[in-house]
C-alpha positions in Angstrom: 103.3 106.5 83.3 100.5 104.1 82.2 100.3 101.6 79.5 97.7 99.2 78.3 98.6 95.5 78.8 95.4 93.8 78.1 89.6 93.9 80.5 86.8 91.9 79.9 83.2 91.9 81.1 81.0 89.7 83.0 77.8 89.5 86.2 73.5 88.8 87.8 71.7 87.8 91.2 68.3 87.9 92.9 67.0 91.4 93.3 69.5 92.8 90.8 68.6 93.8 87.3 70.3 92.9 84.0 71.1 95.7 81.6 73.7 97.4 79.3 75.8 100.5 79.2 77.1 102.5 76.3 80.8 102.9 75.7 80.3 106.0 73.5 82.1 109.1 74.8 84.9 107.1 76.5 88.4 108.2 75.5 90.1 106.0 73.0 92.5 104.4 75.5 89.6 103.4 77.7 87.7 101.8 74.9 90.8 99.9 73.9 91.4 98.8 77.5 87.9 97.6 77.9 88.3 95.5 74.7 91.5 93.9 76.1 92.3 92.4 79.5 94.2 94.8 81.8 95.5 98.3 82.5 99.0 98.8 83.9 100.8 101.7 85.7 103.7 102.2 88.0 103.4 103.8 91.5 106.6 104.2 93.4 107.9 100.6 94.0 104.6 99.1 93.0 103.7 97.8 89.5 99.9 97.7 89.3 97.8 96.0 86.8 94.0 96.6 86.9 92.1 93.5 85.9 88.4 93.5 85.1 86.2 91.0 86.8 83.3 92.1 84.6 80.4 94.3 85.7 77.3 94.4 87.9 73.9 95.9 87.0 72.3 97.6 89.9 68.9 99.2 90.2 68.8 103.0 90.8 67.2 102.5 94.2 70.4 100.8 95.3 72.8 103.1 93.5 71.2 106.4 94.7 68.2 105.7 97.0 67.8 109.3 98.2 68.1 111.0 94.8 65.1 112.9 93.4 63.4 111.7 90.2 65.2 114.3 88.1 68.6 113.7 89.7 68.2 110.0 89.2 67.3 110.3 85.6 70.3 112.6 84.9 72.8 110.4 86.7 71.5 107.2 85.0 71.9 108.9 81.6 75.5 110.0 82.5 76.3 106.5 83.7 75.2 105.1 80.4 72.3 103.2 82.1 68.7 102.4 81.4 65.7 104.2 82.8 66.1 102.3 86.1 69.5 100.8 86.4 73.2 101.2 85.5 76.3 99.1 85.2 79.0 99.1 87.9 82.4 97.9 86.7 84.6 95.7 88.8 88.3 96.7 88.8 90.7 94.4 90.6 94.3 95.5 91.2 97.2 93.0 91.0 100.2 94.6 92.6 103.8 93.4 92.0 106.3 94.6 94.6 109.6 92.8 95.4 108.9 89.1 95.4 105.2 89.5 96.1 102.3 89.4 93.7 99.3 90.8 95.6 95.7 90.5 94.6 93.1 92.9 96.2 89.8 91.0 96.4 88.8 87.9 94.4 85.8 89.2 92.5 82.5 87.4 92.2 83.5 84.0 90.8 80.3 82.2 89.9 78.6 83.4 93.1 76.9 86.6 92.0 75.8 88.1 88.7 76.5 86.2 85.5 78.2 89.2 83.9 81.1 89.0 86.3 83.4 86.3 87.6 86.0 86.9 84.8 89.0 87.5 87.0 90.8 84.2 86.6 90.3 84.2 82.8 91.4 87.8 82.5 94.4 87.3 84.7 95.6 84.5 82.4 94.9 86.6 79.3 97.2 89.3 80.9 99.9 86.7 81.4 99.4 86.3 85.2 99.2 82.8 86.6 96.7 82.6 89.5 99.0 80.2 91.2 101.7 82.9 91.2 99.6 85.2 93.5 101.4 85.3 96.9 99.0 87.4 98.9 95.2 88.2 98.7 93.8 91.1 100.6 90.0 91.2 101.2 88.7 94.8 101.5 85.5 93.3 102.7 83.4 90.1 102.3 80.6 91.1 100.0 80.0 88.5 97.3 81.4 90.6 94.5 84.7 91.0 96.4 85.2 87.6 97.9 83.0 85.2 95.8 85.9 84.3 93.6 87.9 82.8 96.5 86.8 79.3 95.5 86.5 78.0 91.9 83.6 76.0 90.5 85.6 72.9 91.6 85.4 74.0 95.3 89.2 74.5 95.4 91.0 77.8 96.1 91.4 79.8 93.0 94.7 81.2 94.3 96.1 78.1 96.0 99.5 79.4 96.9 98.5 82.7 98.5 98.4 84.0 102.1 95.2 85.9 102.9 94.6 89.1 104.8 91.3 90.4 106.2 90.2 93.0 108.6 89.7 91.6 112.1 86.5 93.6 112.5 85.2 92.3 109.1 86.0 88.7 110.1 84.3 89.0 113.5 81.2 90.5 111.9 80.6 88.0 109.2 81.7 84.8 110.9 79.3 85.2 113.8 77.8 81.7 114.3 74.6 83.3 115.6 74.2 85.5 112.5 70.5 84.4 112.1 69.6 86.2 115.3 72.3 88.9 115.2 71.7 90.2 111.7 68.6 91.2 109.8 67.2 88.5 107.6 68.2 90.4 104.4 71.8 89.9 105.4 71.6 86.1 106.0 72.6 85.2 102.4 75.5 87.5 102.6 76.7 86.0 105.8 76.4 82.5 104.3 78.6 83.6 101.4 81.1 85.4 103.6 81.5 82.4 105.9 82.0 80.2 102.8 84.7 82.4 101.5 86.4 83.4 104.8 86.4 79.9 106.3 87.9 78.5 103.1 91.1 80.4 104.0 90.9 80.3 107.8 94.2 78.3 108.1 96.1 80.8 106.0 94.6 84.1 107.0 96.2 87.0 108.9 93.7 89.4 110.5 94.7 93.1 110.3 93.6 96.4 111.7 93.9 100.0 110.5 97.5 101.1 110.5 99.0 97.7 109.8 101.1 97.0 106.7 100.5 94.2 104.3 104.0 94.7 102.9 106.3 97.7 103.4 104.6 100.8 102.0 101.1 99.2 101.8 99.0 100.4 104.8 95.5 99.4 105.9 93.1 102.3 106.1 89.9 102.3 108.2 87.0 103.0 105.8 84.2 101.2 107.7 80.6 101.8 107.1 79.9 100.0 103.8 80.6 97.0 106.0 81.6 97.1 109.7 85.2 96.1 108.9 85.7 97.6 105.4 89.2 98.6 104.7 91.0 100.5 101.9 94.7 100.4 101.1 97.2 103.3 100.9 100.4 102.8 98.9 103.5 104.9 99.4 105.1 106.6 96.5 104.7 110.0 94.8 101.9 111.9 96.4 100.3 108.6 97.5 97.7 106.2 96.1 94.5 104.9 97.8 92.8 101.7 96.6 89.3 102.7 97.8 87.3 99.5 97.3 83.7 100.4 98.2 84.4 103.4 100.4 83.4 105.4 97.3 81.2 103.2 95.1 80.7 105.4 92.0 82.9 107.7 90.0 80.1 110.3 89.6 77.8 110.0 92.7 80.4 109.4 95.4 82.2 112.6 94.4 79.4 114.9 93.3 77.1 113.7 96.2 79.4 112.2 98.8 76.7 112.7 101.5 74.1 110.5 99.6 73.4 107.0 100.9 74.3 103.9 99.0 71.8 101.0 99.2 74.3 98.3 100.3 76.0 100.4 103.0 75.4 98.6 106.3 76.2 101.7 108.4 75.1 104.6 106.3 76.2 107.5 108.6 79.6 106.0 109.1 80.0 105.2 105.4 79.1 108.7 104.5 81.5 110.2 107.0 84.4 108.0 105.9 83.7 108.6 102.2 83.7 112.4 102.7 86.8 112.3 104.7 88.6 110.1 102.1 87.5 112.2 99.1 88.3 115.5 100.9 91.8 114.2 101.8 92.4 112.9 98.2 91.5 116.4 96.8 93.7 118.2 99.4 96.7 116.0 98.9 96.3 115.3 95.2 96.3 111.5 96.0 95.8 109.1 93.1 92.7 106.9 93.6 91.8 103.5 92.3 88.1 102.6 92.6 86.5 99.2 92.4 83.2 100.1 90.7 84.3 103.1 88.8 84.5 103.4 85.0 87.3 101.1 83.9 90.2 101.2 84.9 89.0 103.4 87.8 92.3 105.4 88.2 92.2 109.1 88.7 91.9 112.0 91.1 89.4 114.0 93.2 89.0 117.7 92.4 87.0 120.2 94.3 83.9 121.4 92.5 82.0 124.0 94.4 80.8 122.5 97.7 81.5 118.9 96.4 84.0 117.2 94.2 84.4 115.6 90.8 86.4 112.6 89.7 89.0 113.2 87.0 90.2 110.0 85.2 93.9 109.7 84.7 94.7 110.7 81.2 
């Protein structure tokens, strides 16, 4: 059972475009949620609140670089975008279980687009004190997922939390020789990832697929978007997967799971893991929570011919 608690907007960066998206056509509960600060639902022992960090505006050549002209135009229209870009929401789960209050990713902070970085403000609006967060899990270290680790004052935004990151993700981004080991286009991402990860190096636990963050919250290997990208599977009911960027779009990742996404670092692996995840979700009727899907990003995968469609939770 779901209920609206309180979601804002916010994000911009070099090479990314500014734009707007229409809310027309959204169900009434979704329009209300977007005007507030959070969307809440129960899953087994987990009490989950989805907080908006804002939105990103991405060019079509990043969102769907291999789409034809006609496919691109149709999908941009359906996403409420402009002629060459669309918004990507940023949905961050806060999970209460037992004595823990667990945050999955820290959003953009002031490190990416100016239309995001609203996590701390929206947490407070939803009645959640950032100092009460006991655990932070990084799904990966892209700037829209880890850029909110430090506030504008240079201090930890979640000062009392223990931190968890994929060992493979940590190893990749913290390479001291990144300038020679990575293409030049990745150097700014490495600088940002090292800033965020090294800020918590004294309180981080490195995990691998199969590990549990807490009882009933298991780490899934969904590498490809980044070399150590992880998703989280929560026990209860038929199951819930917090996908992060294993499936980046609520339309494209389901209708065209074999299409490349421009920010995937290992495209073939990302596609294989995305198809495997969506196929499993459809077969097992797993609930899904997506980071960049239309707010609040909660719903199910259904088969649709040779592909799938995303069905938002009613």
